[in-house]
C-alpha positions in Angstrom: 6.1 -36.4 29.3 7.5 -32.8 29.4 8.5 -31.0 32.5 5.6 -28.5 32.1 3.3 -31.5 32.8 4.8 -32.3 36.2 2.0 -30.4 38.0 -1.0 -31.0 35.6 -3.7 -29.9 38.1 -2.4 -26.3 38.2 -3.6 -23.8 35.7 -0.9 -22.7 33.2 -0.4 -19.3 34.9 -0.2 -20.8 38.4 2.3 -23.3 37.1 4.4 -20.6 35.5 4.4 -18.6 38.8 5.4 -21.8 40.7 8.3 -22.3 38.3 9.4 -18.7 38.7 9.5 -19.2 42.5 11.4 -22.4 42.1 13.9 -20.7 39.8 14.3 -17.7 42.2 14.9 -20.1 45.1 17.5 -21.9 43.1 19.3 -18.7 42.1 19.3 -17.7 45.8 20.7 -21.1 46.8 23.4 -20.8 44.1 24.4 -17.4 45.4 24.6 -18.5 49.0 26.6 -21.7 48.3 28.8 -21.3 45.3 32.0 -20.2 47.0 31.8 -22.9 49.8 30.7 -25.6 47.4 33.5 -24.8 45.0 36.0 -24.8 47.9 34.7 -28.2 49.0 35.0 -29.7 45.6 38.4 -28.1 44.8 40.0 -29.8 47.8 38.7 -33.2 46.6 40.1 -33.2 43.0 43.4 -32.7 41.3 42.8 -29.6 39.2 40.6 -26.5 38.9 39.1 -27.6 35.6 37.8 -30.8 37.1 36.5 -28.9 40.1 34.6 -26.5 37.8 33.1 -29.4 35.8 32.0 -31.2 39.0 30.5 -28.0 40.4 28.6 -27.5 37.2 27.3 -31.1 37.4 26.2 -30.5 41.0 24.2 -27.4 40.2 22.7 -29.0 37.1 21.5 -32.0 39.2 20.2 -29.6 41.8 18.4 -27.5 39.2 16.8 -30.6 37.6 15.4 -31.6 41.0 14.7 -28.1 42.3 11.1 -28.9 43.0 12.4 -31.4 45.7 14.7 -28.8 47.3 14.1 -28.9 51.1 13.4 -25.7 52.9 15.6 -23.6 55.2 18.8 -25.3 56.4 18.0 -28.6 54.8 18.5 -27.2 51.3 22.2 -26.5 51.8 22.8 -30.0 53.3 20.9 -31.4 50.3 23.2 -29.6 47.9 26.3 -30.7 49.7 25.1 -34.3 49.6 24.7 -34.0 45.9 28.2 -32.6 45.7 29.7 -35.4 47.8 28.0 -38.0 45.6 29.2 -36.4 42.4 32.7 -36.3 43.7 32.5 -39.9 44.7 31.1 -40.8 41.2 33.9 -38.8 39.6 36.5 -40.9 41.5 34.8 -44.1 40.5 34.9 -43.1 36.8 38.4 -41.9 37.0 39.4 -45.3 38.3 42.3 -43.9 40.3 42.9 -41.6 43.2 44.0 -38.2 42.1 46.6 -36.2 44.0 45.2 -32.8 45.0 47.5 -30.1 43.9 47.2 -26.4 43.4 49.3 -24.8 40.7 51.3 -21.6 41.1 48.8 -19.7 39.0 46.0 -20.7 41.4 48.1 -19.9 44.5 48.4 -16.3 43.5 44.6 -15.9 43.8 44.5 -17.4 47.3 44.5 -15.0 50.3 48.0 -13.8 51.1 49.8 -12.5 54.1 50.1 -8.7 54.0 53.2 -8.6 56.2 56.0 -9.4 53.8 56.8 -11.6 50.7 58.6 -14.2 52.9 55.4 -14.8 55.0 53.4 -15.1 51.8 55.7 -17.8 50.4 55.6 -19.7 53.7 51.8 -19.6 53.7 51.7 -21.0 50.2 54.2 -23.7 51.0 52.0 -24.6 54.1 48.9 -24.7 51.9 50.6 -27.0 49.4 51.8 -29.4 52.2 48.4 -29.3 53.7 46.7 -30.2 50.5 49.2 -33.0 49.8 48.6 -34.5 53.2 44.9 -34.2 52.8 45.2 -36.0 49.4 46.8 -38.9 51.1 43.9 -39.4 53.6 41.1 -41.8 53.1 38.0 -40.5 51.2 35.9 -40.3 54.3 38.5 -38.1 56.1 39.1 -35.9 53.0 35.4 -35.3 52.5 34.8 -34.5 56.2 37.8 -32.1 56.4 36.7 -30.4 53.2 33.2 -29.9 54.5 34.5 -28.4 57.8 37.4 -26.2 56.6 37.0 -25.6 52.9 33.2 -25.3 52.8 33.1 -23.8 56.3 30.2 -26.0 57.4 29.2 -26.3 61.1 29.2 -29.7 62.8 25.4 -29.5 62.7 25.4 -28.8 59.0 27.9 -31.6 58.3 25.7 -34.0 60.4 22.8 -33.1 58.1 24.8 -33.6 55.0 26.2 -36.9 56.1 23.1 -38.2 57.9 24.9 -38.8 61.2 24.8 -37.2 64.6 26.7 -34.1 65.6 28.6 -36.2 68.2 29.7 -38.6 65.4 30.8 -35.6 63.3 32.9 -34.3 66.2 34.6 -37.7 66.8 35.3 -38.3 63.1 36.7 -34.8 62.8 39.0 -35.4 65.8 40.2 -38.6 64.3 40.6 -37.1 60.8 42.7 -34.2 62.2 44.9 -36.7 64.1 45.5 -38.6 60.9 46.3 -35.3 59.1 48.7 -34.4 61.9 50.4 -37.7 61.5 50.8 -37.3 57.7 52.2 -33.8 58.2 54.6 -35.0 60.9 55.8 -37.8 58.7 56.6 -35.4 55.9 58.4 -33.0 58.1 55.5 -30.8 59.1 55.0 -27.2 58.2 58.0 -25.0 57.3 
């Protein structure tokens, strides 16, 4: 059965208009979420190429199921749930836990301090240490911290993505940040 037969009771013109609307909504969702979604995925995998591949898979899955996209705030949570599941699937297939690293070529594209070169170098070192510490955390913590800080999601949005209460998100974030602090302290902390 072809995709055009999904809504057989609509006349062909009405079905084409409904598809256009779905496509327009999907394009809008893509524009609203790409940067945050990429940031979320990039903090979960070892390299930029893998992150790009995963992001492409996420949007492909979302596009294939665009007729089931929730309205309003639910659509972003829906997309991040897809992303979280694709990242988890990637790790299962990889069969190992990848270390999250950012190469020097990628670091130069990240926001830099405008004050002086020394400050910029220190910021890059901090980011590298932070990503290494984050990579050593359990999956649950990594995902939660990535949603909060890389994807810049609110606790309410994270609760919707994970299907838990806002209070649970707050408690899990607190514990994840404590574990992150412990990892950073164990490695000598920030320079």
